[in-house]
N, C-alpha and C positions, 0 to 999 in steps of 0.2 A: 609831272616834272621828273625827268630822268636824272639819276645820280645824286639828287638832293632830296631831302625830306620836305623842303619848303617851309620849315618852321624854326624859329629862334625862341627859346624860352628866356623870359626875363623874371628874375626872382629878387624881390625886395625883402630882405630878411627883417628889417626894422618894422615894416608894415605887415609882415606875414602875407605878402601878396605875390601871386604868380600870374603873369600875363604871357600870352603866346602871340607872337607877331609873324607875319608872312615874310619869308625871305624875298628880297626884292631882286628883280632882274639886273638892276644897276650894280648891286653888290656882287652878284655873280660875275658880271661882265668885267668889272674893274678889279676884283680881288680874288676870284676863283674859288676860294675855300680855305679851310685850315688856318694857317698863320696869317693869311691875307685877310680873312674875315676877322680874326682876332685883332689885328692891328687897326683896322678901320673902326670896329666897334669900340675898342679902347680909346682911340683918338676922339671919337664922337661922344663918349660917355663920361670920361674923366676930365674934369676941369683942370686948367693950369693951376699949379700950386697945391694940389690936393695932398693931404697927408697920406702916405702910402698905407699906414695902419689905421686910417680913419674910415668911417662908414661910407664916405663918398667914393672911395676907390672901388673899382670894379674888379672882380675876379671872373675871368672869361675862359670857358672851355670851348674848343672848336675842333671840328673834324672837316674832312675834305670830300670832294665828289666821288672819289674812288674807294673811300672807306666802306667796308662791308661787302665788297665785290671780290671777284676772282683776281683782280689786279695784283701782281706780285708785290708782297711786302707793303700792303696798303692799309695797315691798321695802326698807324701812329695817331697821336692826338696831341693837341697843344693846350696848355693852360698859361694864362698871362695876366699881368696887372702892372701898375706902377710899382717899381721895386723899392722895398725898404732898405736894400743894400746900396743902391746907386742913385735912387731918386729919378731913374729913367724908365723907359719902357723895358719890360722883360717878358720872356716867355720860355717855358720849359716844354720839352717834347718827350712823351712817354710811349711805350709799346704795349705788347700783349694783345688783348682782345677788347679792352675797355672802349677804344675809339669806335670799333665796329658796332659794339653793343649800344652805344649812344645813338648811332645812326639807326639801328634796328628799332630803338625805342622811340624814334620819330623826331629827332632834333639834329640840326646842323651846328647849333651853338647854344651855350647857356651863358647868360650875362647875370652875374650875382652881385648885388649891391647891398648896402645897409649892414646892420649888425643884429643878430638874433639876441633876444633877451635872456636866453638860456642855451646851453650847448645843444646843437641841432645837427641833423644830417638831411640830405635830400634823397628821396627815392624817385627815380625817373623811370617810367614804365609805360610803354605803348601810348605815347602822346600825353601822358599826365606827369605832373611834377608835384610832389608832396613835401612839405616842410615838417619834419618829425623830430621828436625829442631824442637827444643823444644820451639820455640817462643810461648809465652803465657802460658807456663807451669812452667818455672823457677821462683822461688819465691813462688810457690804454695805448700800447704801441700799434703800429700799422698792421702787423700780422694778427694781433689779438682783435683789433677792430674788424678786420675782414671776416675772421672766423665767427665772431659774435653776430655780425649782420647776416652772414650766410646761414647761421643756425636759427636766427630769428625768423627768417623766411623759408627755412628748410629748403634752401636752394644753393647747392655748391657751385652753380654756374652764375650766381649773382656777381657782377663785376664791380669792384669797389676801388675808388681812388680816395685815399685818406691821408690825414696828417698824423704824426706821432706826437710825442711829448714836446719836441722842439718847436713844432708849429703852434701848439697850445701856448707855449711860453713866448711866442712871437720872436723867435731867434731869426735874425736876418739871413742865416744860412739854411733855414728850413725849406724843404721842398715837399711836393705832393708825390705820394707813392701809389702807383696803381698795381693791383694784383700782387702785392707783397714785394716784388723785386723790380718793378719798372718805375724808375725815378724820373719824374719830369723836373729835372734839377735846374739850378742856377737862379740867383737873384732874389730868393725869398718868397716865392709864391706860397709856400707853406705857412709862412708868417702872416701873410695877407689872409689866408684862409682861417688861421687861428684868430686873427683880429675880428673876424666876422662871427666868431663862436660857431664855426662850421667844421664839424669833425670829418665828414665824409660825403661823397656823392656816389650813391649806389645805383647802378643802371642794369636794366634787362629789357629786352624787346623781342618781338616776334614779327615785326612789320616788314623786314627785308628791305632791299633796295631795288627799285625798278631801273632797268638799264635799257638804253635805246636800241642797241644792236647786240643781242646775246651771242650770235654767231661770230661777229667781229670781235667781241670781247674775248671769247674763247680762243680765237685765232691769234690775237695779239698777245694774250697771256702765254700761249705756247711759245711764240716767237721771243718774247722777253725772257722767259725762263731759259731757253736755249742760248740766248745772248749772254745772260748772266753766268751760266755754267761754262761758257767758253773763256771766262776771265780767271786769271790765276788766283786772285784774292778769294774767289768763291770757296776753293778747296781749303785754303788756310783758315778762313773764318769758320767753315764747317767743322773742321777737326779741332781747332783750338779756341776760336772766338777772337774778339778784338784784342785780347791780351797779347797776341802775337805781334801786334803793331808796335809794342814797346821794344821788340827786338830791332825793328827798323831804326827807331830813334837811338837805340844804344849803338848801332853800327855807325851812325853819323856823329856820335858824341853829343846827343841832345836830350839826355834824360833828366836834366835839371837837378842833378844830385846835390845833396847838402844845401837845399834851397837855392840852387843855381850857382853855388861857388865852384862847381865842377860840372863838366858835361858827361863824365863817365862815372860809373859806380862799380867799385871793385867786387861787390857781392851780387852783381846782376845775374850771374849764372845760376844762383840759388832761387831766383824768383822769375826766371824766364818762362815764357808761355808753355814750353814742353814740360816743365816741372809740374805745373798745375794739371796738365793733361795726364801725365803718366802716374802721378801720385794720388790725385784727389778726384779726378773726373769720374762721375758715375752715370753720365748720359748727357744727352743734348735735347733741346727743344727749339721750336720756332714760334714766333708770334703768328697770329692769325693770317692766313693767306700768304705766308712767306715760304718760298722754296729753299731758304738758307737757314738751317738750324744752328745759328751762331750762339744761342742762349745756352751756355754750358751749366751743368749742375755739378756741385762739389760736395764731398763729405770727408771730414777728418775722422779717421777711424780709431785713433788711439792717441795717447799722450795727454798733455796738459789740456788741449782743446778737443779731446776726443768726444765725438757725438755731435759736434757742430756741423751744420750743413748750410749751404748757401747756393745762390744761382746768379748768373748773369753778371759776373765781374767783367770789368772793362780794362782797356789800355790805361785809362785814367786811374783806375783802382790801384794797379800795380805801381804806377808812378807816384801817386799822391800818398799812399801808405807804404811805399817801398823806397824807390830811389830818392825822392825828395827829402825824406827824413832819414835816409841811410839805414833802412831796415831790410835785412836779407832773410827774414823769417816768413815764408809763404803762408803759414798757418795764421799768424797774426794779421796778415793782409786779409785773409778770408773772414776772420772774426770781425775786424774793423768794418769791412763791407757790410756784414750782417747787422752790426750795431747801427750803422747809418741808415740802412733800410728800415729797421724797426723803429728808431727814433724819428725817422723822417728828416734826415740831414743830407745836404749836398756834399758828397764825399770829396769833390774837387776842392771846394772852398774850405772844408774842414782840414783836409790834408795839407793844403798850401799854407793855411794859417798856423797849423801846428809846426810846420817846417820853419816858418818865419819865427815863431816863438823859440824854437830850438837854436836858431842862429843868434837870437837875442841873448839866450842863455850862454851860448858859446862865447859871445863877446862881452859877457858880464853886464849887459844892459839891464838884465834881470837876474836875480839869484833866487835861492830857495826862500828867501824872506818874502819876495813878492809872489812866489808861486804857491805859498802855503806848504812848503816842505817838499814839493815835487821836483825831482831831478829831471830836467828837460835835456838830457844828453842824447846825442845822435844814436838812432837805432834802438832806443829804449821802448820796447813794446808795451811794458806795463804802463808807462807814461802815456803812450798813444791811446790805449784802450780807456784809461782813466779819464783823459782829457775829452774824449768823445762824449762820455757820459756827462761830464761837467759842463761842456758846451750845450748839450741838449737841455739841461736843467738850469743853465745860467748860474752855476754854483762856483763860488770862490774865484780862482783865476780864470775859470771857464767863462765867467761873465765878460771879461775883457776880450777873450778870443771869440766869443759868440757873435761879436760885431764884425768879424772879418779882419783881414790883415791891414787894410787901409786905416780903419778907425783904431785898431790896436796900435799901429805905428804912431798915429797922431797922439795917442795917450802916453805911449812909452817914450817917444822922442829919442834923443841922443843919437841921431843919424840913422835910426832904424828905418826911416822912410825910404832910404836908398835901396834897401833890399826887401821891401814889401812888394811882392810880385802880383800886381793887380793892374787892371786898366779900368778907369772910371769907377773903381770900387769893387769890381768883380775879379776874383782871383784867376790867374793864368792857369790853363788846364793841362794840356799834354806836353808837346815838344817845346824845348827851349827855343825862343824866337831867334836866337843868334845862329841856330843851325839851318834855318830856312827863312830867307828874306820875305817870301810871299806869305808864309804863315804869320810872320811878325806883323806885316801890314794888316792882315785879316784881324789879328788881335786888336790892333790900334783903332780900327775904324768900326768894328762891329757895334751895332746899336745897343746891345745889352751889356757891353763891356767885354773883357778878354774872352774870346770865344773862338774855338777851333772849328765849330760846325757851321757858322753863318756863311763863310766863304768856302771852307773845306777845299783848299787848292791842291787837290791830289795830283794835278799836272806837275807839281814840283817834285814828285817822286820819280820823274824821268820820262813821262810820255805826255805829249800835247795832242789831244784828239784833232782830227781833221776839221771838225765843226768849230773848234776854237780858232784854228788857223784861218778859217774862212771869214771870221769877223775881225781879222787883223792882229791876232795875238801871235807873236813870233815863237818859234820852237825853242829859242834860247831861254824862255822862262822856266824850262825844265831844269836848268842849272840852278841849284839852290842858293848860290851866292850872288847871282846876277841881280841887277836892279831894273834895268830897262825892260819895259813891257809889262812889268808886274802890277803897276797901278791899274792899267786897263784890264789885265787878266783877273785881278781880285774883284774889281767892280762887276765884270761879267759873271764871274763865279757866284758872287752874292745874288745876282739876279736869277740865275738858273737854279741855285739852291733854294731860293724863295719859291720857285715854281713847285719843286718836289715837296717842300714843306707845306705848300698850299694844297697840293693833292693829298698830302699826308702819306708819302712814301718814305721808307727808311733810307737814310744815307749810307748805311752799311751795304745795302743792295744798290743804291743809286749813286754810288761814289764815282763810277766811271761812265760806261756807256748808257746805263739806265737812268743816269741823271741828266742826260741831254734832252732838251725839249723835242728835238727831231725824233727821238725814240719813244717818247711817251705821249705825243700828241694824238696818235691814232687810237690808243687805248682809251684816252680821255674822251675822244669823240664817240667811240663805241659805247662808253658808259652813259654819256650825257645826251647823245643824239644830236650833238652840235657840230659845227664845222670850224673849230679853232685851227689856226695855223701856228707853227712853231714860233715865228717872230712875235705874234700876239702874246704868247705865253711869256716870252722874255720881257716884253713891255709890262705885263702884269707884275712880274717879279720886280722890275725896276720901280714901278709905282709903289709897291709895298715897302721897298728899301727907303725910298724918299719920304714916305709918310712916317715911318719910324723916325727918320731924321727930323721931320717937322715936330713930332711929339717931343723929342729930346731938346730941340732948340727952344721950344715953348717952355721947357722946364729949366732953361738956363745954360744948356750946353754951349761951349765955345770951341773953336778950332784947337785951342790949347789942350782940350780934353782928349783929342785924338792923338794920344801919345803912348809911350811904353814906360815900364819901370826904369829908373835911373840905371840900375845894374846892367840891363841888356843894351842900353845905349852907350854906356861908358866903360864897362868892364869887359875886355875881351875874354872869351872862353880860354881858360888856362891850359887845357889839355885836350887830347883826343883828336879825331878827324876834323873837327871844326875849330881847332885851336887858333886863337887870334881874331876870331870873328866877333864883330858887334853889328847891331842893326843900323843900316844906313836909312834912317826913317824919312828925312826931309825930301829927298828926290822921289821916294816911293809915294809919299803923301801928295807931292806936287802933281805927279802923273795921275794918281787916283782922283784927286779933286777935279782935274781937267776932264778925265773920262766921265765923271759923274755930272759935270756941269754945275759944280758948286763953287762959290766964291771963297778964295783962299783966305781973305781977310775976315769975313764974317762967319763963314761956315755954312751959310744958307744956300739952298738951291737957287740958281739964277732964275730970273723971271721967265726966260725962254724955256727952261727945263720944266718949271711948274706948269706953264701953259701947255707944253707938249704932253705932259702926263695928266692934265686936267685936275691939278691940285690947287687948292686955295687955303693958305694958312689961316687958322682961326685964332 
């Protein structure tokens, strides 16, 4: 079998049992790999109504057919479960080399159920899976955990995906951290891992990946690298990383400053991407098989935080610990990022929830009486850093915030629900939805809740590729304020992003031309020795999106949940280039549902759509 190991590992922690099953041709044909495999395995494994933190929930790791090969930027990996934050399907995507290592160790996916009777970790190595005691690891942060495991096996190349103290405490904002700095964030997968008494999954392998056409793979790899390097964003990301994206959002007045009370932040010039590059950058790295070294390394040389170092900050880092909380101290942003990596926290949800709490403090919904004496004033970096620790350990006021802004608003009340910036219980990540109507729709309909990556409608930055126009998407969707055409465009974007997520290619690389099925189908065929066509891949992506929908409907989702925070629907942006804008959600949803073949009244895919995709609700 080319491109696949042909093996899925099933681990029952309660029974201390490991079984290995053969990857089926049907699963490959219908779901391709990566997030496609994860979605199908989760749908089939987790019964409706399962407690997300109960032993019946499954924690699934999955990789794709091009992982571990020369394919550019092909070393992503997915981890998913039923979310304790939303009660819906969730998956997080990580980078580094962990995904390739799982493949080299002989597995396309791991399905973990049950709960260990003591803290444990998994060692996955060349076709074997062992359940081992995590004595000496529980209570450690993710960096310490990796160092201890690498020391235990005298192997600095042992790849570790671990939880920190937040996951151990089952904080719904906890995520899984791979290789110290690669967060598979969103939705509480770290909490699910902690609920299973599972501290880490350590992998190493020597088996490699067999490919069907090595010469074709090399030829297509060269072509895709040349294509990537012809794009403007390649050079921006190489030099600065994704933090440069925040500059774009600042230019359009969409940085969600002061928890969305403003679209502009007066201190932005102090935390712009060039500041991090010029003052703190000490080098750059790339994930395995990636020609784009966007993973920047930083060191604070002196001052209060002198000696701190960190890596791989993102656009979302600068917004969530900068503009959203009105903080213009770049060093505090770097430290906050490090703390989240070490505790194993989703920095998006943490930052948005703290911003929400600061607005509650501003409006006197809460005072120092409720916060235990902590001043939640805008831009207060001492409060930021203290609250991150309190959230990780569920201490004091941090216990309320550890549940995310939706549940915090339900508890605090007094109208705070109107400015709790979440969708389906998951906090909004990057750009303010009022600045881009297409991104707003993507947030509203994404299966895991507010999500800028599921659709990633980069065409709204000003260019609509010919391949999108060929399927009936008008060039006018490049205008960020228009509505017409964006329902169809977002639906199609979700489908093709699902393809790259199933291949396990990075969206930083695949955001434009490399994200089009027409450009990746040849390299996929070279790896697998198969003869897929681009339209087949789009159909696989569509099937995956619809199966996520079926999972969520089974858990009680309704069309009313495909919405956005009250603020972005009712409060026009008060300033900046997007002044006066609100999200025009209803016409966007109407067109999206029509493009999807979903019933507007019930939210369910219509029978004709289910039949077309070969799906049967259970």
